[in-house]
C-alpha positions in Angstrom: -0.1 0.2 -0.4 1.5 3.5 -1.0 1.1 6.0 2.0 1.1 9.0 0.7 2.0 12.2 3.2 1.0 16.0 2.0 1.7 19.3 3.8 -1.1 20.6 6.2 -3.5 23.0 4.8 -4.0 26.2 7.1 -6.9 28.6 7.3 -4.1 31.7 7.6 -4.5 33.7 4.0 -1.4 32.6 1.7 0.8 35.6 0.7 0.4 36.7 -2.9 2.0 34.5 -5.3 4.8 36.1 -6.7 5.5 34.8 -10.2 9.1 34.3 -11.6 10.5 36.6 -13.6 10.6 35.4 -17.2 14.5 33.9 -17.5 15.8 31.1 -18.7 16.8 29.4 -15.8 13.4 28.9 -14.3 11.8 25.5 -14.3 12.4 21.4 -14.5 13.0 19.1 -11.5 15.8 17.6 -10.4 16.3 14.2 -8.8 18.7 13.5 -6.0 19.5 10.1 -4.7 20.7 8.5 -1.4 21.0 5.1 0.2 20.3 7.3 3.8 16.6 7.2 4.2 15.4 10.2 5.9 14.0 9.7 9.6 12.1 12.9 10.6 12.3 16.0 9.3 12.2 18.8 12.3 15.5 20.6 13.0 15.0 20.5 16.4 14.9 16.8 17.0 17.4 15.3 14.2 20.5 16.2 12.6 21.5 13.3 10.7 20.8 11.0 7.5 19.4 12.7 4.4 17.0 14.5 6.8 19.8 16.6 7.3 20.3 17.3 3.3 17.0 18.4 3.4 16.5 20.5 6.3 18.3 23.2 4.9 15.9 23.9 2.0 12.9 23.8 3.9 14.1 26.2 6.8 15.9 28.8 7.5 18.1 29.9 11.0 19.1 33.4 12.6 22.5 32.9 10.4 24.2 30.6 8.2 27.7 29.0 7.1 28.7 30.2 3.7 30.8 28.3 1.0 33.8 30.0 3.1 33.0 28.9 6.2 31.7 32.2 8.0 28.9 33.1 9.7 26.4 35.3 7.6 23.0 36.8 8.0 20.2 34.7 7.2 16.6 35.5 9.0 18.7 38.0 11.3 19.4 40.4 9.4 22.6 42.1 11.8 22.7 41.1 15.5 24.9 43.1 18.4 27.2 41.6 21.1 27.4 43.5 24.3 30.9 44.4 25.4 30.7 41.5 28.2 29.6 39.1 25.7 26.9 38.2 27.7 24.1 39.2 25.1 23.2 38.6 21.8 20.6 40.8 20.2 19.6 39.6 16.7 17.3 41.9 14.6 14.9 40.0 12.0 13.9 40.4 8.8 10.4 41.6 8.5 7.7 39.9 5.9 9.4 36.7 6.1 6.5 33.8 5.8 6.1 30.7 6.8 5.0 28.2 4.0 1.5 28.3 5.4 1.4 31.7 5.7 2.1 33.0 9.1 4.9 35.6 9.3 7.9 34.6 11.4 8.7 36.4 14.5 10.9 36.6 17.4 8.3 34.5 19.4 8.9 31.4 16.9 12.9 32.1 17.4 12.3 32.0 21.5 10.2 28.9 21.1 12.2 27.5 18.3 15.1 27.9 20.9 13.0 27.4 23.9 12.7 23.7 23.0 16.5 23.0 22.1 17.3 24.1 25.9 14.5 22.9 28.2 15.4 19.5 29.9 13.8 17.0 28.7 16.8 15.5 26.9 14.5 15.5 23.6 16.3 17.6 21.2 20.0 16.9 20.3 21.0 20.5 20.7 19.9 21.1 24.5 23.7 20.6 25.8 24.6 23.5 23.3 22.7 26.4 25.4 23.7 25.1 29.2 25.2 28.2 29.3 22.4 30.5 28.3 20.1 31.8 30.9 17.0 32.7 29.0 15.9 33.9 25.7 14.0 36.9 25.2 11.5 37.8 22.5 11.9 41.6 22.8 9.5 42.7 20.3 8.4 41.3 16.9 11.3 41.5 15.2 14.1 41.8 18.2 15.3 38.3 19.7 17.8 38.2 22.7 20.1 35.7 24.2 21.3 36.3 27.3 23.7 34.3 29.0 25.3 33.2 32.7 29.1 33.3 31.3 31.0 34.2 28.1 30.4 31.5 25.6 33.0 32.0 22.7 31.0 29.8 20.3 27.2 31.1 20.8 27.0 32.5 17.3 27.8 29.5 16.1 25.2 27.8 17.6 22.6 30.2 15.9 23.0 28.3 12.6 19.6 26.4 14.1 16.8 26.3 11.7 13.4 28.2 13.2 10.2 26.2 13.1 6.8 27.9 13.9 5.3 28.3 17.4 1.9 27.9 15.9 2.6 24.1 14.3 2.9 23.0 17.7 -0.3 24.2 19.7 -0.9 21.6 21.9 0.9 18.4 21.0 4.8 17.6 22.2 7.5 17.6 19.2 8.2 14.4 19.3 4.5 13.2 18.7 3.6 15.9 16.1 2.6 14.9 12.7 4.5 18.3 11.8 7.9 15.9 11.9 6.4 14.4 8.6 4.8 17.6 7.3 7.6 20.3 7.8 6.4 23.9 7.4 9.2 26.2 7.6 10.2 29.4 5.6 13.1 28.3 3.4 13.5 28.3 -0.3 11.5 24.9 -0.6 8.2 23.6 0.1 7.5 20.4 1.8 4.9 18.8 -0.9 4.9 15.0 -0.1 6.5 11.9 1.4 5.9 8.3 0.0 6.9 6.2 2.7 6.3 3.3 0.8 8.3 4.2 -2.3 10.8 6.3 0.0 10.5 9.4 -1.9 10.0 13.0 -1.3 9.1 16.1 -3.1 10.2 19.3 -2.8 8.6 22.4 -4.5 9.8 26.0 -5.2 8.8 28.5 -2.8 7.5 31.7 -5.1 7.7 33.8 -2.0 11.1 33.5 -1.1 12.3 35.8 0.9 15.5 35.9 -0.9 13.9 35.2 -4.5 12.1 32.0 -5.8 14.8 29.2 -6.8 15.2 28.2 -10.2 14.5 24.6 -9.9 10.6 23.7 -9.9 11.1 20.8 -7.9 13.3 18.5 -6.0 12.6 14.9 -5.7 15.1 12.8 -3.1 14.7 9.0 -4.0 16.0 6.6 -1.6 17.9 3.5 -2.8 18.0 -0.1 -1.0 22.2 0.2 -1.3 25.3 1.3 -3.5 24.5 -1.2 -6.4 20.6 0.0 -7.0 21.7 3.6 -6.6 24.7 3.4 -9.3 22.3 1.3 -11.5 19.5 4.3 -11.6 22.7 6.4 -12.1 24.0 4.4 -15.1 20.0 4.8 -16.5 20.2 8.5 -16.5 17.1 8.5 -13.9 19.5 10.8 -11.3 20.9 14.5 -11.3 22.4 14.3 -8.0 24.4 11.9 -6.0 26.3 12.9 -2.8 29.4 11.2 -0.9 30.2 8.2 -3.4 32.7 5.7 -3.4 36.0 5.9 -5.2 35.7 3.4 -7.5 32.4 4.7 -8.6 33.5 8.5 -8.4 36.4 7.3 -11.1 33.9 5.4 -13.5 31.7 9.0 -13.4 34.4 11.0 -13.7 35.3 9.6 -17.3 31.1 9.8 -18.6 30.8 13.2 -20.3 27.1 12.8 -18.9 28.4 13.9 -15.2 30.3 16.3 -13.5 32.4 14.9 -10.6 34.1 17.0 -7.7 36.3 15.3 -5.4 36.4 17.4 -2.0 38.8 17.3 1.0 36.1 17.9 3.9 36.7 19.0 7.5 35.2 16.1 8.0 37.2 13.7 10.4 37.2 9.8 12.2 38.3 10.0 15.9 38.0 7.1 18.2 37.3 9.3 21.5 38.3 8.4 24.9 36.5 9.3 28.3 39.3 11.1 30.3 37.6 10.3 33.1 38.0 6.8 32.9 40.1 4.8 35.7 42.2 3.2 32.8 41.6 5.7 29.4 42.9 8.8 32.1 46.6 7.4 31.5 47.7 9.4 28.8 50.6 6.9 28.3 48.4 4.5 27.7 45.7 6.6 25.0 49.4 7.2 23.3 49.7 3.6 23.1 46.5 3.0 21.5 47.6 5.6 18.8 50.6 3.5 18.2 48.8 0.5 18.0 46.0 1.3 15.2 47.1 1.1 11.3 45.4 4.0 9.9 46.5 3.4 6.4 45.3 -0.5 6.3 42.2 1.1 8.2 41.4 3.2 5.6 42.1 0.7 2.5 39.7 -2.0 4.3 37.0 -0.4 4.4 37.7 1.8 1.1 37.5 5.4 3.0 39.4 8.3 0.8 41.0 10.8 3.1 44.4 11.3 4.8 45.5 10.9 8.4 44.7 13.2 11.1 47.3 14.8 13.5 44.4 17.0 15.6 40.9 17.9 14.8 41.9 21.0 12.5 42.2 19.9 8.9 44.8 21.2 6.7 43.2 23.9 5.0 42.0 25.6 8.3 44.2 28.6 10.1 44.2 26.8 13.1 46.2 24.0 11.5 49.7 22.7 13.1 52.0 21.1 10.3 54.9 20.6 12.9 52.3 18.0 14.6 53.0 14.7 13.4 50.5 12.1 13.4 51.6 9.1 15.0 52.7 6.3 12.9 51.7 2.9 13.3 54.5 1.3 15.6 52.8 -1.8 18.2 56.4 -2.4 19.1 56.7 1.0 21.1 52.6 0.5 21.9 53.7 -2.7 23.9 56.8 -0.8 25.5 54.5 2.0 26.9 52.0 -0.3 28.1 54.6 -2.6 30.0 56.2 1.0 31.6 52.9 1.5 32.8 52.2 -2.0 34.4 50.5 -3.9 31.6 51.7 -7.7 31.3 50.3 -9.9 29.1 48.8 -12.7 30.4 48.2 -16.8 29.4 45.3 -15.8 27.9 46.7 -12.8 25.5 44.9 -10.0 27.1 47.0 -7.8 29.0 46.6 -7.1 32.9 47.4 -5.1 35.8 46.9 -7.4 38.5 44.1 -8.8 38.3 42.5 -6.2 35.9 42.2 -7.2 32.1 43.0 -4.1 29.5 39.2 -4.9 27.9 37.8 -1.4 26.6 34.5 -0.7 25.5 33.6 0.8 22.5 30.2 2.7 21.2 30.1 2.3 17.5 26.9 3.2 15.1 24.8 0.5 13.7 23.2 2.5 10.8 26.8 3.4 9.3 28.3 0.4 7.4 31.8 2.0 7.3 31.9 2.3 11.4 30.9 -1.1 11.4 33.8 -2.3 9.3 36.5 0.0 11.1 34.9 -1.4 14.2 35.7 -4.7 13.6 39.2 -3.9 11.8 40.2 -1.8 15.2 39.5 -4.6 17.0 41.8 -7.1 15.4 44.8 -4.5 15.5 43.9 -3.9 19.0 44.1 -7.4 19.8 47.5 -7.8 18.2 49.0 -6.1 21.2 47.0 -7.6 23.7 43.9 -5.5 24.3 40.4 -6.9 24.1 37.8 -4.3 22.5 34.0 -5.1 23.4 31.8 -3.5 20.5 28.8 -2.0 21.3 26.2 -0.8 18.9 23.4 2.0 18.8 21.2 2.7 15.7 20.9 6.6 17.2 22.5 9.0 19.1 18.7 9.8 21.1 19.6 5.9 22.5 22.4 7.7 24.6 20.6 8.4 27.5 22.2 8.7 31.0 20.5 5.1 32.1 22.1 3.9 29.0 25.6 5.0 29.2 25.6 3.6 33.5 24.6 0.3 32.7 26.7 -0.2 29.0 29.4 2.2 30.6 31.5 2.7 27.5 35.1 3.5 27.2 35.4 5.0 23.6 33.0 6.3 20.7 33.8 5.2 17.4 32.4 8.6 15.3 32.7 11.3 12.7 33.2 14.7 13.5 31.8 17.1 10.9 34.4 20.0 11.4 32.4 22.4 9.6 33.7 26.0 9.5 36.9 28.0 8.9 37.2 29.4 12.0 39.6 27.2 14.0 37.0 27.9 17.2 34.9 25.8 15.4 36.8 22.9 14.3 37.7 22.3 17.7 35.2 23.5 19.9 34.6 19.5 20.3 37.6 19.7 23.2 36.3 22.8 25.1 35.1 21.8 28.4 31.8 23.2 28.0 31.4 21.8 24.8 27.9 19.7 24.0 29.5 17.2 21.3 29.9 14.6 24.1 27.2 15.6 26.5 25.2 12.4 26.6 28.4 10.7 27.4 31.3 12.6 29.2 33.5 16.1 28.7 36.6 16.7 27.7 38.4 19.5 30.0 41.4 21.2 30.2 42.0 24.4 31.9 44.9 25.5 29.6 43.0 24.5 26.4 39.9 26.2 27.9 42.1 29.3 28.7 43.3 29.4 24.8 39.6 29.4 23.5 38.9 32.0 25.3 41.7 34.1 24.4 41.5 33.2 20.6 37.4 34.1 20.7 38.4 37.6 21.7 41.4 38.2 19.5 40.5 40.4 16.8 43.9 40.0 14.7 44.0 37.1 11.8 47.7 36.0 12.5 47.1 36.1 16.5 44.2 33.8 16.4 45.8 31.2 13.9 49.0 31.4 16.3 47.1 30.5 19.1 44.9 27.8 17.8 48.2 26.3 16.4 49.4 26.1 20.1 46.4 24.4 20.9 46.3 22.1 17.8 49.7 20.7 19.6 48.6 20.7 22.9 45.2 18.5 22.4 47.2 16.1 19.8 50.0 15.8 22.9 47.0 15.2 25.3 45.4 12.6 22.8 41.6 13.1 24.3 41.0 11.1 20.9 42.4 8.8 18.5 42.3 10.9 15.2 42.5 8.9 12.2 42.1 10.7 9.3 40.1 13.5 7.1 37.9 12.4 4.4 37.8 13.2 0.6 34.3 13.0 -0.7 33.2 12.3 -3.9 30.1 13.4 -5.7 28.8 13.7 -9.1 25.9 16.0 -10.8 24.5 15.4 -14.4 25.9 18.2 -16.6 21.8 19.2 -17.3 22.6 21.1 -13.6 24.1 24.6 -14.0 25.6 26.7 -11.4 26.9 24.3 -8.3 30.3 24.7 -8.7 30.1 27.0 -5.1 28.2 24.6 -3.8 31.1 22.2 -3.6 33.3 23.4 -1.1 34.8 21.6 2.2 31.4 22.8 3.8 28.6 22.0 0.9 26.0 24.6 2.5 22.9 22.6 1.1 20.9 25.9 0.9 22.9 26.9 -2.2 20.7 24.4 -4.5 18.5 27.3 -4.7 20.8 28.9 -6.8 21.1 25.8 -9.1 19.1 25.4 -12.7 18.7 23.0 -15.5 19.6 23.7 -18.8 16.8 24.7 -20.9 16.7 22.3 -23.8 17.2 19.4 -21.2 14.2 20.5 -18.8 
């Protein structure tokens, strides 16, 4: 049975339709293929799967990250920061409308951020705002954030997408039909979600405050696996496929029907350590784990393309420290470090200190095939020096509640970091003590790192900031709060009938720029 979900009607009068100017770029449908099925489409509740790529097309935030990784205005036309850094005041654009006709106001912004901040734990962004005292709707178009103490990264947290307060009257966010009938202010409007055939359709927002998108429609089709996606590409049924594997990319790069992109990204994989754990608090032991992992073999076995990481800053970042050498694969040195810390090999092949075996528990996202493969290889590599690795799979980060953590007692977490933004403070925010990055599990705390973050936030001179973050880079890597594995190179393909997409394919790939894509008139 086919189930169709269509957008909710409203008794609010729609803004008058504004026809697009006569222009050869307007019109046509782009088809986007993916193997990552959507979950819900609510920006307060989800940040993964293809839902995360659809959300920027349907919603806007107060600010956004552009293709250069910098913060720029979006719903907020400007903002002020008080001298003490405790009050941020945002001035909203007027006459910006949700897709159902309601004007977007400061009350909607306050509602959105209140939902993220409140202590019920359902929003993935809750711990982003622990240092916020309150949100205020000063008037219809002025929104204010009052902090308990200075927080260097608040502005970059204000990229969260705004939902309509009236859309949740009498219902809880997690139970609302809005999650499958989203209504935003963005350049595209939700039209339907065929959940049986895994297909979502978006249509151009003719009344978008930045101008109507060129495309009439975007259809997102979900395929069971890479083979099915590849077959659809070869049949000419798809215009866009992101995050291809290298083999498919190399074939498509020779096909005149596609334009391909190889992008060095700020995304990186790391095994994060709970440095409060009675075993992993030992810095020498953490370094030993780094020497025991063969990163090149790991990438080759999983089919990942990238460069070995020497910390949280990718090479194009101003904070990158080229003098920091990534740990080379050296199991002999790993064994010597462990022996020096009192770990001796037992009869069962597992290292022990007294009666305690060196067996570690690692969390892994079951829905990522690359993470599943990496976990198995990591277990094999660590076993070769006498370390046992227990792998615990989870399906969604919402599972990682305090009760779950207390029961499982994870010590490590294999995960991918997005590393969005050119600003070094954004790339390394995970290692600030009040960061939300590991809020469900643990925090990394280092007074010197915190102090450098604070200093970096206040510096205006670009060279001084870069020097400070390079120092931070070296300190973080020396302390090894994680085993930094590798930065990803990502591969993408777009049909040659699509134009004007080069600016999109940067390390940041801001999805909102799809509104500028268009289809050649003769190929619609």
